[in-house]
C-alpha positions in Angstrom: 41.2 -67.5 -56.3 40.2 -63.8 -56.3 37.4 -62.9 -53.9 34.2 -61.0 -55.0 33.4 -59.8 -51.6 36.0 -59.8 -48.7 33.3 -58.8 -46.2 31.9 -62.2 -46.5 33.3 -65.4 -45.2 35.2 -67.2 -48.0 33.2 -70.4 -47.6 30.0 -68.6 -47.5 30.9 -66.7 -50.6 32.0 -69.9 -52.5 28.7 -71.6 -51.5 26.6 -68.6 -52.6 28.4 -68.5 -56.1 27.9 -72.4 -56.6 24.2 -72.1 -55.7 23.6 -69.0 -58.2 26.1 -69.8 -61.0 23.4 -70.9 -63.5 21.3 -68.0 -62.5 24.2 -65.5 -63.0 25.0 -67.1 -66.5 21.4 -66.6 -67.6 21.1 -63.1 -66.2 24.4 -62.2 -67.9 22.9 -63.2 -71.3 19.6 -61.4 -70.6 20.7 -58.2 -69.1 23.7 -55.6 -69.5 26.0 -57.2 -67.1 28.9 -59.7 -67.4 28.8 -62.9 -65.4 31.3 -61.4 -62.8 29.1 -58.2 -62.4 25.9 -60.3 -62.0 27.6 -62.3 -59.2 28.7 -59.1 -57.5 25.3 -57.6 -57.7 23.7 -60.9 -56.3 26.1 -60.8 -53.5 25.0 -57.2 -52.8 21.4 -58.5 -52.8 22.3 -61.3 -50.5 24.0 -59.0 -47.9 20.9 -56.8 -47.8 18.7 -60.0 -47.6 20.7 -61.3 -44.5 21.0 -57.9 -42.8 19.7 -58.2 -39.1 17.6 -61.3 -39.9 17.8 -63.4 -43.0 14.5 -63.4 -45.0 14.2 -66.3 -47.5 11.6 -64.3 -49.2 14.1 -61.8 -50.4 14.8 -58.2 -49.9 11.9 -55.9 -49.3 10.8 -52.8 -51.4 11.9 -50.6 -48.6 15.4 -52.0 -48.7 15.5 -51.5 -52.5 14.4 -47.9 -52.1 16.9 -47.4 -49.4 19.7 -48.5 -51.8 18.3 -46.3 -54.5 18.2 -43.4 -52.1 21.6 -43.8 -50.4 23.8 -45.4 -53.2 22.0 -44.0 -56.4 21.4 -40.5 -55.0 17.5 -40.8 -55.9 16.6 -38.7 -53.0 13.1 -37.4 -53.7 10.8 -39.9 -51.9 7.8 -39.1 -54.0 9.6 -39.5 -57.2 11.5 -42.6 -55.8 8.2 -44.2 -55.0 6.8 -43.7 -58.5 10.1 -45.1 -60.0 9.9 -48.3 -58.0 6.3 -48.7 -58.8 7.1 -48.4 -62.5 10.1 -50.8 -62.3 7.6 -53.3 -60.7 4.3 -52.5 -62.4 3.0 -56.0 -62.4 3.3 -57.7 -59.1 3.6 -54.8 -56.5 4.8 -57.4 -54.2 6.3 -56.5 -50.7 9.5 -58.4 -51.7 12.0 -57.8 -54.6 13.3 -60.8 -56.4 16.8 -61.4 -57.5 15.7 -61.1 -61.2 13.8 -57.9 -60.5 17.0 -56.5 -58.8 19.2 -57.3 -61.7 16.7 -56.1 -64.2 16.3 -52.8 -62.3 20.0 -52.3 -62.0 20.5 -53.0 -65.8 18.1 -50.2 -66.5 19.2 -47.7 -64.0 22.8 -48.1 -64.6 23.2 -49.1 -68.2 19.8 -48.4 -69.9 19.9 -47.4 -73.5 18.3 -43.9 -74.5 15.3 -45.6 -76.0 14.7 -47.5 -72.7 15.3 -44.5 -70.6 12.8 -42.4 -72.7 10.1 -45.2 -72.4 10.7 -45.5 -68.5 10.7 -41.7 -67.8 7.5 -41.2 -69.8 6.0 -44.1 -67.9 7.1 -42.5 -64.5 5.5 -39.2 -65.5 2.3 -40.7 -66.9 1.0 -41.5 -63.4 -2.7 -42.0 -64.8 -1.3 -44.5 -67.5 -3.2 -42.4 -70.1 -0.5 -42.6 -72.6 -0.2 -38.8 -72.7 0.8 -36.1 -70.3 -2.2 -33.6 -69.8 -1.6 -30.1 -68.7 -2.7 -30.8 -65.2 -0.2 -33.7 -64.9 2.7 -31.7 -66.3 1.8 -28.8 -63.8 1.8 -31.2 -60.7 5.2 -32.8 -61.8 6.7 -29.4 -62.4 5.5 -28.1 -59.1 7.0 -31.1 -57.2 10.4 -30.8 -59.2 10.5 -26.9 -58.4 9.6 -27.6 -54.9 12.4 -30.0 -54.1 15.0 -27.9 -56.0 14.1 -24.4 -54.7 11.6 -24.6 -51.9 7.9 -24.3 -51.4 7.3 -20.4 -51.6 7.3 -19.8 -55.4 6.8 -23.3 -56.6 3.1 -22.8 -57.6 3.5 -19.7 -59.7 6.9 -20.8 -61.2 5.1 -24.1 -62.3 2.1 -22.2 -63.8 4.4 -20.1 -65.9 6.6 -23.1 -67.0 3.6 -25.2 -68.1 2.7 -23.1 -70.9 6.5 -22.9 -72.0 6.8 -26.6 -71.7 3.6 -27.3 -73.8 4.6 -24.9 -76.4 7.9 -26.5 -76.9 7.0 -30.2 -76.6 3.4 -30.4 -77.8 4.1 -30.9 -81.6 0.5 -31.5 -82.8 -0.9 -28.7 -80.5 -3.6 -30.8 -78.9 -2.7 -29.6 -75.4 -1.1 -32.8 -74.4 2.4 -34.3 -74.6 2.3 -37.8 -76.3 5.2 -40.2 -76.1 6.0 -39.4 -79.7 6.2 -35.7 -78.9 8.4 -36.4 -76.0 10.7 -38.8 -77.9 11.1 -36.5 -80.8 12.3 -33.7 -78.5 14.4 -35.7 -76.3 16.3 -37.1 -79.3 16.8 -33.6 -80.5 17.9 -32.3 -76.9 18.8 -35.2 -74.6 18.9 -32.8 -71.6 14.9 -32.9 -71.8 15.0 -36.6 -70.9 14.1 -36.0 -67.2 12.4 -32.5 -67.6 9.6 -33.4 -65.1 11.9 -34.8 -62.4 14.8 -37.2 -61.9 14.3 -40.8 -62.9 17.9 -42.0 -63.2 21.0 -41.6 -61.1 23.4 -39.1 -62.7 26.5 -40.3 -64.7 28.8 -39.3 -61.8 26.7 -41.4 -59.3 26.5 -44.4 -61.8 30.4 -44.2 -62.1 30.8 -44.1 -58.3 28.4 -46.9 -57.6 29.8 -49.2 -60.6 33.3 -48.7 -59.3 32.4 -50.7 -56.2 31.9 -53.9 -58.1 33.5 -53.6 -61.7 36.2 -52.0 -63.6 34.0 -51.5 -66.6 32.9 -47.9 -65.7 34.5 -45.8 -68.5 32.2 -44.2 -70.9 34.0 -45.7 -74.0 33.4 -49.3 -72.5 29.6 -48.5 -72.6 29.7 -46.9 -76.1 31.5 -49.9 -77.5 28.5 -51.9 -76.6 26.0 -49.3 -78.0 24.8 -48.2 -74.5 24.0 -44.7 -73.7 24.6 -43.4 -70.1 22.9 -40.0 -70.7 
């Protein structure tokens, strides 16, 4: 029998799979992973859970953030904190459940364009106002510029860019960017998806990470299932 993870004892792996078989079947129907991919991701979760001292409650938010930082290259801590908060906007628990982990990986690795637009807007809309006000856009632009080119000119560059961004994206000229404004522009120009900061791993990073547990990493395999990896 082929092994999923040779770093685990074969008996330990077999026992884990037997215990999680029903869960893996359910998750494979609910999220964008095959049964085998779900098992591989659950084994990844299990290995993080047992690191140092096994915690029956699951992996912590910090462990999940470390995985996103190191394996998915989401390296801006402020942005990553907002991303994880938006992934888990109901419980805000210290621990990350297995279902949360699979659901989050499904979005981050194989989310559709519609899902990605909704999620990015949610991350940017920190006040949960349903719109991106000028002040909100300025703060996010300043953070994005600061992380890309340093502190010195971030303030002035952000001030200049706010007007340009609003002029381009604010379709009804009310001084705010609604989700409809954002969606309309992103569908026309997909590169605007993460215009206020990174929310998803790059295609290159997704490919590298996926290659550690599945052969289904080629773009045509995603497209055949109607999945966008922009």
